[in-house]
C-alpha positions in Angstrom: 0.2 0.2 0.1 2.7 2.4 0.9 4.7 1.5 -2.2 1.6 2.4 -4.4 1.0 5.8 -3.0 4.7 6.4 -3.0 4.8 5.7 -6.8 1.2 7.7 -7.2 3.4 10.5 -5.7 6.4 10.2 -7.9 4.3 9.9 -11.0 2.4 13.1 -10.2 5.7 14.7 -9.5 7.1 13.5 -12.7 4.2 14.8 -14.7 4.4 18.2 -13.0 8.3 18.4 -14.1 7.3 17.5 -17.5 4.5 20.1 -17.6 6.8 22.8 -16.4 9.4 22.1 -18.7 7.3 22.5 -21.5 5.9 25.3 -20.5 9.3 26.9 -20.1 10.5 25.6 -23.4 7.5 27.1 -25.1 7.9 30.4 -22.9 11.5 31.1 -23.3 11.4 32.4 -26.8 8.8 34.9 -25.7 10.8 35.8 -22.8 13.6 36.8 -24.8 11.8 38.2 -27.4 12.5 42.3 -28.6 9.4 43.8 -29.4 11.5 46.6 -31.6 13.1 43.8 -33.6 10.1 42.0 -34.1 8.2 44.9 -35.4 11.1 45.9 -37.8 11.9 42.3 -38.9 11.2 41.9 -42.7 9.7 45.5 -42.6 10.4 48.0 -45.4 11.3 51.9 -43.9 9.9 54.4 -46.1 12.1 57.4 -46.2 10.8 60.7 -47.7 12.6 63.2 -49.3 11.6 66.7 -49.8 14.0 67.4 -52.9 13.9 65.9 -56.2 16.2 63.0 -57.1 20.0 64.1 -57.6 19.6 67.3 -55.2 22.0 66.8 -52.3 19.1 65.6 -49.9 18.5 63.1 -52.3 22.2 62.1 -52.1 22.5 62.0 -48.6 19.5 60.0 -47.7 20.3 57.6 -50.3 23.7 57.1 -48.6 22.0 56.4 -45.5 19.6 54.2 -46.3 22.2 51.9 -47.6 23.8 51.4 -44.3 21.1 52.5 -41.6 19.3 48.9 -41.7 22.1 47.0 -40.3 22.3 48.7 -37.4 18.2 48.9 -36.6 17.0 45.8 -34.4 15.1 43.4 -37.2 17.5 44.8 -40.2 14.4 46.3 -42.0 15.3 47.8 -45.5 14.3 51.0 -46.9 12.7 52.8 -49.9 13.4 56.3 -50.9 10.3 58.0 -51.7 10.8 61.8 -53.3 8.1 64.1 -52.5 9.3 67.6 -53.9 7.4 70.9 -53.6 7.0 74.2 -51.4 10.5 74.3 -50.3 10.2 70.7 -49.0 7.1 71.7 -46.9 5.0 69.1 -48.8 7.0 66.5 -47.4 7.0 67.7 -44.1 3.4 68.0 -43.7 3.0 64.6 -44.9 5.2 63.3 -42.5 3.9 65.3 -39.2 -0.1 64.6 -40.5 -0.1 61.7 -42.5 2.6 59.2 -42.3 2.0 56.4 -40.1 3.4 57.0 -36.4 4.6 53.5 -35.6 8.2 54.0 -36.5 8.1 52.8 -40.2 8.2 56.2 -41.9 11.2 58.9 -41.7 12.1 61.9 -43.3 14.9 64.6 -44.6 13.4 67.8 -44.9 14.3 71.6 -44.9 16.2 72.6 -41.3 14.7 75.8 -41.3 10.8 74.2 -40.5 11.3 75.4 -36.6 12.5 78.8 -38.1 9.9 79.0 -40.6 7.1 77.8 -38.2 7.9 80.7 -35.9 7.6 83.2 -38.4 4.1 82.1 -39.0 4.3 80.4 -42.4 1.0 79.5 -43.0 1.8 76.2 -45.1 3.4 74.5 -42.0 0.4 72.6 -40.5 2.1 71.2 -37.4 4.1 72.0 -34.3 7.9 71.5 -34.9 8.6 70.5 -31.4 6.3 67.6 -31.6 8.4 65.8 -34.6 10.7 62.8 -33.5 14.2 64.4 -34.1 16.2 61.3 -34.8 19.7 62.9 -35.5 21.7 64.6 -38.4 24.9 63.5 -40.2 26.4 67.0 -40.0 26.5 70.2 -38.9 26.2 72.8 -41.7 27.9 76.1 -43.0 26.2 78.2 -45.1 27.6 80.5 -47.5 26.7 83.0 -50.5 29.0 82.3 -53.5 29.7 84.3 -56.7 30.8 82.4 -60.0 33.9 83.2 -61.4 32.6 85.1 -64.1 30.0 87.4 -61.7 30.6 91.4 -61.7 30.9 90.9 -58.0 34.2 88.6 -56.5 33.9 90.2 -53.2 31.2 90.9 -50.0 32.3 94.3 -49.6 31.3 94.7 -53.7 27.6 93.8 -52.8 27.0 97.3 -51.6 28.1 99.0 -54.7 27.2 96.5 -57.6 24.1 94.2 -57.9 24.4 90.9 -58.6 22.1 88.4 -59.7 20.8 85.4 -57.4 18.7 82.3 -57.8 15.8 81.5 -55.5 14.7 77.8 -54.9 11.2 78.6 -53.6 9.5 80.3 -51.1 10.6 79.1 -47.4 14.2 77.8 -48.4 17.0 79.4 -47.0 18.3 79.3 -51.1 15.6 82.3 -51.4 15.2 83.5 -47.9 18.8 84.3 -47.5 19.5 86.9 -50.1 16.0 88.6 -49.0 16.8 89.3 -45.7 20.2 90.3 -46.0 19.2 92.6 -48.9 16.5 94.3 -46.6 18.7 94.1 -43.3 22.2 95.0 -44.5 21.1 96.5 -47.9 23.5 94.0 -50.2 22.4 94.4 -53.7 21.1 91.1 -54.2 18.5 90.8 -57.4 16.4 87.7 -56.7 15.4 85.6 -59.6 13.0 83.1 -58.2 11.5 79.7 -59.6 14.6 77.7 -59.8 13.1 75.2 -57.7 16.3 74.0 -56.2 19.7 74.9 -55.5 21.2 72.7 -58.0 19.4 74.0 -60.6 20.5 77.6 -59.7 24.0 76.3 -59.7 23.0 74.7 -63.5 21.6 78.5 -64.0 25.0 79.9 -63.1 27.0 77.5 -65.3 25.0 78.7 -68.5 25.4 82.3 -67.5 21.9 83.3 -66.7 22.8 84.2 -62.8 25.9 84.9 -60.7 25.4 83.9 -57.3 23.8 81.3 -55.2 23.0 81.1 -51.1 24.0 77.6 -50.2 25.8 75.0 -47.9 29.5 74.6 -48.2 29.0 70.8 -47.7 26.4 71.0 -50.7 28.8 72.7 -53.1 31.4 70.6 -52.4 29.7 67.8 -53.0 27.7 68.7 -56.4 30.9 70.6 -57.5 34.0 68.9 -55.9 37.0 71.4 -56.4 35.0 74.6 -57.3 35.6 76.3 -54.3 39.4 75.3 -54.2 39.9 76.2 -57.6 38.4 79.5 -57.5 35.6 78.8 -60.0 33.3 79.6 -57.3 34.4 82.5 -54.8 32.9 82.5 -51.3 31.6 85.8 -50.7 31.0 85.3 -46.9 29.8 82.8 -44.5 26.8 82.6 -42.4 28.2 82.1 -39.1 29.5 84.0 -35.9 33.0 82.4 -36.4 34.9 82.1 -39.5 34.5 78.8 -41.4 38.0 76.6 -40.8 39.5 76.3 -44.4 37.4 79.1 -45.8 38.8 82.2 -46.7 36.1 84.7 -46.5 34.3 87.1 -44.1 31.4 86.1 -41.8 28.2 88.0 -42.4 28.4 89.5 -38.7 31.2 91.8 -40.1 28.7 93.7 -42.1 26.1 94.0 -39.2 26.2 97.4 -37.7 24.0 97.3 -35.0 23.2 94.8 -32.1 19.5 94.4 -33.5 21.0 93.3 -36.7 23.2 90.5 -35.2 20.2 89.3 -33.2 17.9 89.0 -36.4 20.9 87.2 -38.0 21.4 84.8 -35.3 17.8 83.8 -35.1 17.6 83.5 -38.8 21.0 81.0 -38.5 19.4 79.1 -35.8 18.3 76.6 -37.9 22.0 76.0 -39.0 22.2 74.2 -35.6 20.2 71.5 -36.9 22.8 70.2 -39.6 20.6 68.0 -41.6 18.1 66.8 -39.6 16.5 63.2 -39.8 12.7 63.4 -38.5 10.0 61.1 -38.1 6.2 61.9 -37.2 4.9 62.9 -33.8 4.0 60.0 -31.5 6.3 57.3 -32.4 6.5 54.5 -29.8 9.4 55.5 -27.5 11.3 52.0 -27.5 11.2 52.5 -31.4 12.5 56.0 -31.5 15.2 55.1 -29.2 15.9 52.4 -31.2 16.1 54.7 -34.5 18.4 57.3 -32.6 20.9 55.1 -31.2 21.2 53.1 -34.8 21.7 56.2 -36.6 24.0 57.2 -33.8 25.9 53.9 -34.8 25.8 54.2 -38.5 27.7 57.6 -38.3 30.7 55.7 -36.8 30.8 52.5 -39.1 33.6 52.4 -41.2 31.9 51.3 -44.4 29.4 54.4 -44.0 32.2 56.7 -43.4 34.5 55.6 -46.7 31.5 56.1 -48.9 30.7 59.2 -47.3 34.3 60.3 -48.0 34.0 59.1 -51.5 31.0 61.9 -51.9 33.0 64.5 -50.3 30.7 64.7 -47.2 32.4 65.4 -43.6 30.5 63.6 -40.8 29.6 65.3 -37.6 27.0 63.6 -35.7 24.3 65.7 -34.3 22.4 63.5 -32.0 18.3 63.5 -31.7 18.5 64.5 -28.2 20.3 67.8 -29.1 17.9 68.6 -31.9 15.0 68.4 -30.0 16.8 70.9 -27.4 17.9 73.3 -30.4 13.8 73.3 -31.7 12.5 74.0 -28.5 14.9 76.9 -28.2 14.2 78.6 -31.7 10.8 78.3 -30.9 11.4 80.4 -27.5 12.9 83.3 -29.4 11.7 86.9 -28.2 8.4 88.0 -29.8 10.2 91.5 -30.8 12.8 90.0 -32.8 10.6 87.5 -34.4 8.0 90.6 -35.5 11.2 92.5 -36.9 12.4 89.3 -39.3 8.7 88.8 -40.2 8.7 92.6 -41.9 12.1 92.0 -43.1 11.4 88.9 -45.1 7.9 89.5 -46.2 
């Protein structure tokens, strides 16, 4: 009798052990599952570019998506979709208002979006502070250039001679920079609008239609390697407070005569702190946004990525997403008096 009870107890214990072992085996993969990896595995991320194919933003994005997926949990692929128009604002509105908010859509749009929103641009239908700021591959230096055949070859001459400069559309820095400087400082920029992109402006300069463009130094070096160094393009001035290393040109602040002028230029230039920002729509789940940010950071240090960037004459200067968010918050907190003055000047 005792032996039978013992056997019965042993059998129950054995069944219980087997049952728990099976349950543990079944649940073990679940315990180790990564929800971010599960989401991105086999997925295709849509990468929106607010410029046409072949533009500097487009080249940058296609460079990044060739490498980025290796660093995101689940190793998703990317597809680039160009959505040009309205100075990249069409793309930005799509990302902010229509794109999926699950981390499957990212975008590359105009760095001046917070500034333009601050200026009350009615085309911007979102609050820049609510976007998901992922990171920037570079800190941008902006300058105004003159082609070697231009009647103006020095910044000082802009107060005496008129220069034909191309615009890329309302809201773009290519257009807004000469407008602001003409009204604020009296530089004799004559804006010819309607070229759609900085690249088209440069094409027009090559054909003799225009003399000048305001563009990023990195963008010029990428699309026209050696032009700055050879003197084919003269840097009239840069837009930063301090001289840009390796560029023999004055800064725009050397021509600002009043403190108000300096404050206005400083707020206008604040978007340069955003570099060339990669964004996502509002409301991306926190763990996926963290994965996108950290994978972006990792890509910026990857030897294969850096080697390809070097071939494109790109200089990588990582700006993390958290820093971009901080800069956006600071821009949107600018003094109302300075905001109103800039609005008057850029009408």
